C-alpha angles and dihedrals in degrees: 000000000000129000129213111257095175142330109328096351130103131186129199119236111236132187139223132198096270091057100058140055135195120241117227113247130251087245130033134212133214103261090219090061101051121107116232098174122125132190131221131162091003093302129108125220125190092209111062091199126098123201109232121249094252123137092227090054112035132045130145094280093049092048091052093048092047089052092052089053092052103259142096129256117191120219117214109231090191093056142083094286090070098033099054133045088212106034093167091072090053093047089052089055092051092049092053097046119110117248089250093055101034099091093044091050093049091050089052094047093052093054089077109102122256111251112219093207089061090056089059093041096053094048092048090049090056094045093046088058090050094252128146106254113214119163138183136206140162120270093255091063099036101099096048098038094046091058091052093044095049091049088053092053104260115176100207136006128213125201105199137176136152090267122009127190138159091236101062112148128195137159096189095064141006112272120227111253098224095193093052091043095052091050094048098049118086096210129063113279121212116199130203167236116005139132109190137080095236095048093045091051091049093051091049091051088051089062106263115168089205140355132228112218122202141072117203104344097115119117092240097037122105097178092115091054097040099040102018093229134125144088122237109260101244093057093040091052094046091051094046093047090051088055089049092053093047091049091049092053091048100043108017089233117119116213114193119230116222115195105216121202140346095082123108102149136053091250093058091052091051090051090051091056090046088053090058107275122146091197139353136227120214136176116174096054090053092044085068092063118107088230092058112107096221096078092231095321132097138174137196121267091242094052092095095061104133096222107019115026111195100193143042137219110258132187117229099160129224112282106166149318122311089248090058091050092051104033108009154177086212114227095183131063102222102083095252095117134061090029093169091049089053091048093050093047091049091048090051093050091048093048094243115144095181136031090249090059088057088067090069105045119119117272123196131192103246115163091171094056094101097047108030108119093350099110094121093047090050093046093048095037094232132129110347091000096071 
C-alpha cells in the first residue's frame, strides 16, 4: 500500500473526493423510494447531514429550522452564542471587517469569557421551539458544560477538538478521561475529530455514540497549511468505517461514522457515503443559507486561537433558504443546493435503497472525473468549472 518516498521511508497513498468516482449499479432504484434516514443515540433523522458547530453557520434559529427539516444543527458552546447576550451585533461586526482585520477582530471577540447562564439559555431556547438540541465544546470544558447542558435538556453532546484521541498526555493540565466521561454522561456523546483506524477504534471502545472524521478539510480551515497534518477525506472515512465494522462484529454496538468537512457539493456528500459514512457534517454549504447567522461569511472553530489561528474568514454569499439547500429546487448550477435530492438521485443510480447500501458501491480512482469533457464549463466558470 505504501510507496518509497526516499531511502528507508515509505508513505501511503491517500485519496480525496476529487480523485474518485462512483460506478453506476447493475440495477437502479426510483430515487423517490430510497431511504436516507440515519440513526444515532437511539433517534432517527430523515436528513443524514449535520450542520457544523461554527458561529457563522448555527445559532438558535438555524438549529430550530434544521430540526423542522429533519436534520441536526450543532451549536458551538465555545462561541459567540455563549459569550454575548446579543451575538447578532458581534456577528455583524465580523461580517463588516476587512479581510486584513478579520482574524484579529475574531481573536479579540473570543477573549470575552463564556457565560454559563447563556449555555442553559440557548439550549432552552432551542427546546422551547421544539428543536433538537445538539451542542459542542472542547475537551477542557466538557465536564462542566455537559452538566449545564444536560440540566437544560440537551439531546446530544459533542466533545470536539482538532485531533482527539484516548491517549492524550499532558503535564500542564488534567486531561479529560473520555471513557469515564462517556460513561458518566446521561446523553449520547459524539467524539471528534480523528482520521485513523486505530484512533477511531479507541474512541469507540471509550464509549462514543458517534465519531466525527476529518482533520483540516473544511473550507475555512487552514490546519493543513499551518500544522501540516491531515488525511484526505475518502481514505480517512474508509479507514474509520473499517474500524466501525470491526468494532460492531466484536461488541455488537454500532457506532455511526460522520464525515466532517471537505464537502461543498452533492457529489462530495455521495462519495462520503460510498466511502463508509453513516452521515456527514458540513459548514460552507449551510453558511450560504439565509437563516445562517454569518451573513454569508463563516470561519473555522480554531480561528480564534490567540497565538496560532488555524482558520480564516471566508465569504460564500447567501444563495437561498435552508430548505432550498437541502431539498431544492436548486437555483444555482454548482451542486450546492438540493443536497438531499442529489443524494437520492445518486442512490437510485447506484442501486442503493438505503444509506448503508451506499457503503458498498463500487469506487474507482478517477483523477480526471472533475475535468473530463468540462472545457466549456471551466472556460466560462459555470457549473463544475467554478
